[in-house]
N, C-alpha and C positions, 0 to 999 in steps of 0.2 A: 474827399470821399469819393469812391467808385460809386456810380449811380446803383443803388440796390446792392451794394457790396460792403466790404470791410474797408476800414481806414487803411491808408497807403502811407508808405515812407515818402521821403523827399524825391526819390527816383521812381516813384509810381509802383513799387513793388509791396506786396503785403508785409506786415511787421513779422519777422521770424523767418521769412523766405529769403534766400540768397538771390541777389539781382543778377542781371547778366554779366557774365564774366567774374562772378563772385563765387567763393567757396562757402562752406556752411557757416564759416563765422564771420562772413561778409568782407572778408579780404579779396582783393583782386587775384584771380587765379591766373598762373602762368602755365604755358604749354611747355612740356619738357621735349627737348629735340635729341635725336640719337645723335651723338657726336663721334667722329672717328677719333681712335686711339692710335698712339704710335707704338707699333711693335718694335721689339729689339731689332737691330740690322739682321742679326742671324735669323730670327724668326721670320721676317720678312723676306729675306732670301730664300728660305725654305718655303714658304707659302708661294712665292712666284716661281720657284722650281716645280713644285707639285702642279700649279696650274699650267706651265708650260708644257709638262708631259702630258696633261689631259688634252689640251688643246691639240697638241701634235697627234695624239692617238686617235681622237674623235672628231676633230675639226672645231672651228670656232662656233658656227651656228648650232651644232648639235650639242655642244657643251653649256651644261647650266651651272649656276652657282652652287647649286646643291650638290652636283656631281664633284666639283671641286673642293667643297667643304668635306664631302664624304671622304675623299682621298686624303685630305689633310687631317682628318680624325677630329673635325669640330663641327657645330651646328651651322646651318647655311646663314642664320641671322648674325652669327658671330663674325663671320668673314666680312660683313658690312661695316664692322668696326675699323677694319683695316683698309679697306677699298670701298669706294662709293659705287661702283659697277663692275660687270663683267668686261666692259670696254676698257675701263681703266686699267685693268689687271693685265690685258692684252697690250695695251699701248706701253706700259711700264716693261714687259718683257721685250717687246722689240725694240723699243728705244734704247734700252740698256745694251742689246746686242749691237745695234748698228753704230751706237756711239764708241763702243770698244772696238769695233771692225774698223771704224774710221779713224781712230787714235793710232792703230798699228799701221793702217794704209798710208795716212799723211806722213807718218815718220819714214816709211819706205820711199814715197814719192819725193820727200825733201833731202833724200840723203845723197843725191846725185849719182846713183848707180848707173852703169850703162845698161842698155835694153835687156840684155839676157838676165843679169844680175837683178834687174828690177822684176822681171817676170818671176824668177826663182823666189825672190822675197815675198812678193804679192800671193805666190800659191802657198808658200810656207806659212804665212800669217793666215790665209784662208783655212788651212786644216787646223791650225791652232784655235781659230774661232769655232770651228766645228766641234772641236774637242771640249771648249768652254761652254759653248751655247748650242748644243746639239740640236734639242728640242726647239729652240727659237728659230733656228735655220730651217727646221722642217716646217714650222708654222709659217715662216716667211715665204717659202716656196709654195706652199698650197693657197695661202689666203692673201698675199700682198696684191693681186691683181685687182680683186674686187674691193679690198679695204682701201686701197689708194684712192677710189673714187669719192670716199668720204673725208670731208674737211680735216677731222681729226687725225687722219692717217695719211694726209697728202705728202707727208715727209719720206713715204716709202717711195713714191714716184720720184721725187726729187733725188733720193739716194740711189736710185737705180740709174737715172741719168748721168749722175757723178762717177758712179762705178763703171758704166760703159765708156765714158770719156778717158777714164784713167787707163783702162785697159787697151783700148783702141789707140789711144795716144802712144802708149809704150811699143805696141806692136809697129805702128807706122815708123816710129823712131828707129826701130831695129831694122827695118826694111830700108830706110833711107841711108842708115849708117853701114849697110851691108852685114850686120850682124845676124839678120835672118834673110832667107831666100828672097829674091826680087819677085819671084811668080807667086808670093804667098798671098792668098785671099784674107786680109786682116779680120775681116768681119765674120767670116766663116771661121776662122781660127779662134777669135774671140768666143763665139758661141760654143765651139766645142770645148774649149778650155773651161769656160764658165760653167757648164752643164755638167762636165765630167768631173770637176772639181767638188760643187756643192751638192751633187747627188750622193755624196759619200755619207751626208748626214742620214740617209735611209738604212745604212748598213753599219757605219761606225758607232763603236761603244766606247766611251772613256775608260782607261785602265786596262784596255786590251793588251794583245801580244805586241803591237806596234805603236809608237809614239806617233804624234802628229807630224814631227820632224822627219821621221823615217818614212812615213807614208809620203810625205812631200817629196822626199829626196827620189823614191822609187817611181813616184808620178811623173816627175821632172825628167827623170833618165828616160822614161818611155816616150814623153812628148817631144823633148828636144833632141834626143839622140836616136830615138827608134828602138824596136825590139829584135831586130835582125842582127845577126852576127856580120861585122864588116870584114872584108878581105884585108 
């Protein structure tokens, strides 16, 4: 008996009242957790594509899950059934882009091409990646510097170092072999080529008049052969 009160059950609760952690029938209550569901591959690609366009247009910090969900035509809460956070969405967008980029670059670097042919192949592969992942490229250009300071995105800095090593090494090999001028400033050339190629993400639109291969051919003609008519 509770002093001055009613009789209690074995657990100290009044008869007819649910005890701690019990439902109205006296059964142990369980807490339901929201679990992520697996979207079809096509739907997941669609959601990531939509998110990439929003991130590219508005920036990562200014983009909310609600904005992405609105663009995808769904409720904000529904998006959490597919991704656990905005950060996870961005991570998947950038890692997919870089994985595909390096699959192409590694194939070029392992092919045994001469320096000029390697530069031509790397430039062509870069424009193909802009065609496939234009929004991801734009995000990378705008956000990679501050994102790479976060542990989750440290691979962005690692990729940048690997990228620089591949291009500088090819240019240095070209100077040493006589394929490129011996007065070439390889680091300045690398920066020029890097920036002028990847800035194309700001104006290129897939399905336009020129294919990525045609743009690469025109670009390489200007960089490697110049634009002035030779005698």
